[in-house]
Backbone as JSON, one array per atom type, in Angstrom:
{
  "sequence": "MAEETKWRAAKERFDRDGFAVVPGFFGGADRSEWLAQIDRYVGQVAPTLDPNHVFYEDKSRPETLLRAERMDEFDDYFRSLKESGRCRDIAEALLGSPVAPQSVDIMGKAPRTGQSTPP",
  "N": [[106.28, 78.19, 116.07], [103.28, 76.81, 116.96], [102.72, 74.7, 119.8], [100.83, 72.51, 119.48], [100.62, 72.36, 116.7], [103.25, 71.71, 116.03], [103.43, 69.09, 117.17], [101.46, 67.81, 115.64], [102.56, 67.95, 113.02], [104.87, 66.41, 113.49], [103.74, 63.95, 114.07], [102.5, 63.33, 111.65], [104.81, 62.94, 110.03], [105.97, 60.77, 111.43], [103.97, 58.81, 111.08], [104.09, 58.49, 108.3], [106.85, 57.94, 107.74], [107.83, 56.32, 109.74], [109.52, 57.24, 111.62], [110.35, 60.31, 113.32], [111.86, 63.43, 113.23], [112.21, 65.86, 115.62], [112.85, 68.91, 115.76], [114.59, 70.82, 118.17], [113.51, 69.5, 120.37], [115.15, 68.44, 122.38], [116.83, 70.85, 123.02], [119.33, 73.54, 123.14], [120.49, 74.17, 126.4], [119.32, 71.88, 127.55], [119.82, 69.96, 125.59], [122.67, 69.9, 125.66], [123.06, 68.94, 128.24], [121.8, 66.43, 128.09], [123.4, 65.09, 126.07], [125.85, 65.09, 127.43], [125.2, 63.44, 129.58], [124.63, 61.05, 128.25], [127.19, 60.54, 127.18], [128.54, 60.17, 129.63], [127.23, 57.92, 130.62], [127.8, 55.97, 128.6], [130.64, 55.93, 128.79], [131.14, 55.41, 131.53], [129.14, 53.82, 132.88], [128.04, 51.86, 131.11], [130.28, 50.12, 130.5], [130.4, 48.57, 132.84], [128.28, 46.86, 132.81], [126.37, 43.88, 132.3], [126.97, 42.03, 129.31], [124.58, 41.56, 127.98], [123.1, 43.79, 128.02], [124.28, 45.89, 126.68], [125.44, 46.67, 123.44], [127.88, 46.53, 121.02], [129.5, 47.58, 117.98], [132.19, 47.17, 117.85], [133.61, 45.89, 120.57], [135.88, 46.78, 121.87], [135.94, 49.48, 121.46], [134.3, 51.97, 122.81], [132.89, 54.05, 121.57], [131.57, 52.87, 119.46], [129.13, 52.01, 120.21], [126.11, 50.44, 119.67], [123.64, 49.83, 120.81], [122.04, 50.31, 123.91], [120.41, 48.92, 126.55], [117.63, 49.27, 128.83], [118.48, 51.42, 130.4], [117.44, 53.06, 132.38], [117.19, 51.38, 134.54], [119.68, 51.22, 135.57], [120.65, 53.7, 136.1], [120.12, 56.81, 137.62], [119.69, 59.31, 136.34], [118.65, 58.63, 133.79], [116.45, 57.21, 134.6], [114.82, 59.26, 135.64], [114.47, 60.67, 133.33], [112.87, 58.94, 131.83], [110.55, 59.1, 133.26], [109.72, 61.68, 133.02], [107.36, 64.23, 132.11], [107.65, 65.39, 129.59], [108.97, 63.58, 127.81], [107.11, 61.53, 127.81], [104.97, 62.96, 126.74], [105.74, 63.4, 124.03], [105.9, 60.79, 123.11], [103.29, 59.93, 123.36], [102.01, 61.73, 121.63], [103.13, 61.0, 119.13], [102.45, 58.29, 118.9], [99.76, 58.34, 119.24], [98.16, 57.64, 121.42], [97.66, 56.93, 124.97], [100.63, 56.17, 126.9], [102.67, 53.71, 128.55], [105.63, 54.03, 129.86], [108.37, 51.86, 129.35], [111.18, 51.41, 129.32], [114.43, 53.04, 129.07], [116.33, 53.33, 126.29], [119.22, 53.38, 124.21], [119.52, 53.59, 120.76], [121.55, 53.2, 118.16], [120.97, 53.11, 115.4], [120.75, 53.68, 111.96], [118.17, 55.43, 110.16], [115.75, 53.65, 108.23], [117.24, 51.34, 107.72], [118.25, 47.95, 108.07], [116.36, 45.95, 110.43], [113.02, 46.86, 111.58], [112.53, 49.17, 114.33], [111.1, 48.86, 117.42], [108.49, 50.95, 118.95]],
  "CA": [[105.25, 77.2, 115.7], [102.49, 76.4, 118.15], [103.0, 73.29, 120.3], [99.93, 71.55, 118.86], [101.0, 72.25, 115.28], [104.52, 70.98, 115.98], [103.17, 67.68, 117.38], [100.72, 67.29, 114.5], [103.52, 67.76, 111.93], [105.75, 65.28, 113.84], [102.9, 62.7, 113.96], [102.39, 63.02, 110.2], [106.1, 62.37, 109.57], [106.12, 59.49, 112.09], [103.05, 57.88, 110.39], [104.58, 58.32, 106.92], [108.22, 57.44, 107.62], [108.21, 55.38, 110.8], [110.34, 58.0, 112.59], [110.16, 61.72, 113.2], [112.83, 64.3, 113.88], [111.49, 66.94, 116.24], [113.88, 69.93, 116.1], [114.47, 71.59, 119.38], [112.94, 68.78, 121.47], [116.21, 68.57, 123.37], [117.66, 71.95, 122.49], [120.04, 74.41, 124.07], [121.09, 73.57, 127.64], [118.78, 70.54, 127.7], [120.61, 69.12, 124.69], [124.04, 69.77, 126.19], [122.98, 68.05, 129.42], [121.45, 65.1, 127.6], [124.55, 64.54, 125.44], [126.84, 64.83, 128.51], [124.73, 62.25, 130.35], [124.85, 59.84, 127.39], [128.63, 60.27, 127.19], [128.88, 59.62, 130.92], [126.71, 56.53, 130.67], [128.59, 55.15, 127.69], [131.99, 55.83, 129.3], [131.29, 54.91, 132.94], [128.14, 52.84, 133.32], [127.91, 50.75, 130.16], [131.35, 49.11, 130.66], [130.23, 47.74, 134.03], [127.09, 46.1, 132.68], [126.34, 42.57, 131.61], [126.91, 42.23, 127.83], [123.23, 41.44, 127.44], [122.43, 45.12, 128.06], [124.97, 46.8, 125.81], [125.9, 46.0, 122.22], [128.84, 47.36, 120.28], [130.05, 47.08, 116.77], [133.56, 46.7, 118.28], [133.57, 46.0, 122.02], [137.05, 47.5, 122.4], [135.77, 50.87, 121.16], [133.01, 52.42, 123.32], [132.18, 54.94, 120.63], [130.83, 52.11, 118.48], [127.92, 51.52, 120.86], [124.95, 50.36, 118.81], [122.39, 49.81, 121.58], [122.14, 50.12, 125.4], [119.02, 48.63, 126.97], [117.17, 49.39, 130.22], [119.38, 52.38, 131.05], [116.77, 53.56, 133.56], [117.39, 50.47, 135.67], [121.07, 51.28, 136.06], [121.11, 55.08, 136.24], [119.08, 57.74, 138.1], [119.33, 60.37, 135.34], [117.76, 58.06, 132.74], [115.18, 56.88, 135.26], [114.05, 60.49, 135.72], [114.09, 61.04, 131.97], [111.73, 58.1, 131.46], [109.35, 59.47, 134.02], [109.35, 63.09, 132.82], [106.2, 64.46, 131.25], [108.05, 65.79, 128.25], [109.23, 62.38, 126.99], [105.81, 60.86, 127.7], [104.14, 63.76, 125.82], [106.1, 63.18, 122.62], [105.53, 59.41, 122.78], [101.8, 59.87, 123.22], [101.67, 62.5, 120.42], [103.52, 60.25, 117.95], [101.73, 57.01, 118.86], [98.34, 58.66, 119.22], [97.43, 57.02, 122.51], [98.47, 56.95, 126.19], [101.72, 55.2, 126.92], [103.26, 53.37, 129.83], [107.04, 53.86, 129.56], [108.94, 50.59, 129.78], [112.6, 51.51, 129.58], [115.16, 53.98, 128.26], [117.33, 52.64, 125.52], [119.88, 54.08, 123.1], [119.7, 52.79, 119.57], [122.35, 53.95, 117.17], [120.62, 52.54, 114.11], [120.36, 54.69, 110.99], [116.81, 55.22, 109.7], [115.47, 52.84, 107.0], [118.23, 50.3, 107.52], [118.02, 46.77, 108.95], [114.98, 45.62, 110.88], [112.34, 47.98, 112.2], [112.77, 49.37, 115.73], [109.77, 49.05, 118.08], [108.37, 52.27, 119.67]],
  "C": [[104.57, 76.79, 116.99], [102.77, 74.96, 118.5], [102.16, 72.24, 119.58], [100.27, 71.28, 117.4], [102.31, 71.42, 115.12], [104.26, 69.46, 116.19], [102.42, 67.06, 116.22], [101.67, 67.0, 113.3], [104.48, 66.54, 112.21], [104.98, 63.97, 113.67], [102.75, 62.36, 112.5], [103.66, 62.42, 109.65], [106.3, 60.96, 110.17], [105.21, 58.44, 111.35], [103.55, 57.52, 109.02], [105.9, 57.55, 106.87], [108.64, 56.4, 108.66], [109.15, 55.98, 111.83], [110.05, 59.48, 112.38], [111.31, 62.46, 113.92], [112.04, 65.53, 114.37], [112.54, 67.99, 116.66], [113.56, 70.66, 117.34], [113.86, 70.81, 120.55], [113.85, 68.74, 122.66], [117.14, 69.62, 122.77], [118.38, 72.73, 123.57], [120.68, 73.67, 125.22], [120.61, 72.16, 127.85], [119.59, 69.54, 126.82], [122.04, 68.86, 125.18], [124.04, 68.77, 127.36], [122.75, 66.62, 128.97], [122.66, 64.4, 126.97], [125.68, 64.21, 126.46], [126.47, 63.64, 129.28], [124.88, 60.95, 129.53], [126.35, 59.54, 127.35], [129.07, 59.65, 128.54], [128.44, 58.17, 131.02], [127.52, 55.59, 129.85], [130.02, 54.92, 128.23], [132.14, 55.18, 130.67], [130.35, 53.83, 133.34], [128.15, 51.61, 132.42], [129.05, 49.7, 130.31], [131.22, 48.19, 131.86], [129.08, 46.78, 133.92], [127.33, 44.74, 132.0], [126.25, 42.79, 130.14], [125.57, 42.08, 127.23], [122.47, 42.76, 127.43], [123.1, 46.16, 127.17], [125.58, 46.08, 124.63], [126.73, 47.0, 121.4], [129.13, 46.75, 118.92], [131.44, 46.51, 116.98], [133.66, 46.93, 119.77], [134.76, 46.72, 122.61], [136.95, 48.97, 122.14], [134.41, 51.37, 121.62], [132.22, 53.31, 122.4], [131.39, 54.23, 119.55], [129.57, 51.49, 119.09], [126.77, 51.56, 119.88], [123.65, 50.43, 119.61], [122.8, 49.62, 123.06], [120.7, 50.02, 125.82], [118.84, 48.85, 128.45], [118.09, 50.35, 131.01], [118.74, 52.94, 132.33], [116.95, 52.66, 134.75], [118.74, 50.65, 136.31], [121.53, 52.72, 136.36], [119.93, 56.01, 136.57], [118.72, 58.78, 137.08], [118.34, 59.8, 134.31], [116.43, 57.56, 133.32], [114.26, 58.12, 135.29], [113.62, 60.92, 134.32], [112.9, 60.23, 131.48], [110.47, 58.6, 132.06], [108.9, 60.9, 133.73], [108.17, 63.26, 131.86], [106.54, 64.76, 129.84], [108.25, 64.58, 127.31], [107.92, 61.59, 126.78], [104.96, 61.64, 126.72], [104.47, 63.47, 124.37], [105.74, 61.75, 122.21], [104.03, 59.33, 122.52], [101.36, 60.63, 121.94], [101.99, 61.68, 119.17], [102.72, 58.93, 117.8], [100.21, 57.2, 118.85], [97.52, 58.01, 120.33], [98.28, 57.15, 123.76], [99.53, 55.86, 126.18], [102.07, 54.89, 128.36], [104.74, 53.1, 129.57], [107.6, 52.59, 130.15], [110.4, 50.73, 130.14], [113.19, 52.65, 128.72], [116.27, 53.22, 127.61], [117.95, 53.62, 124.56], [119.94, 53.14, 121.92], [120.4, 53.65, 118.55], [122.19, 53.45, 115.78], [120.22, 53.66, 113.17], [118.93, 54.37, 110.47], [116.79, 54.42, 108.4], [116.55, 51.83, 106.68], [117.92, 49.16, 108.45], [116.57, 46.57, 109.31], [114.36, 46.84, 111.52], [112.65, 48.0, 113.74], [111.41, 49.59, 116.38], [109.69, 50.4, 118.78], [108.85, 52.15, 121.08]]
}
């Protein structure tokens, strides 16, 4: 699928559903690296942070992390992820306008549950 067609289809889903799954966006080795970095952050960095930056369903179980905020402020890998053209490209494609990245957050919220999540 051509890059432009892929972004157009993702934008249509985002506009319709409020979220879009983009298969392959973090695929292969990129996906493995990304997941390893998230695991590292959850296991090593998050426990050292002020509780106002990490939220768990059960604080005694790191795997129940619901949200981690401003990860780019506490970790070089996530800082570079925020600044990469690829992440900016998808945000601009889905939102339909230029973006100014603010922070890298993890949100473990299931789609269409609870309150809406801001872009």
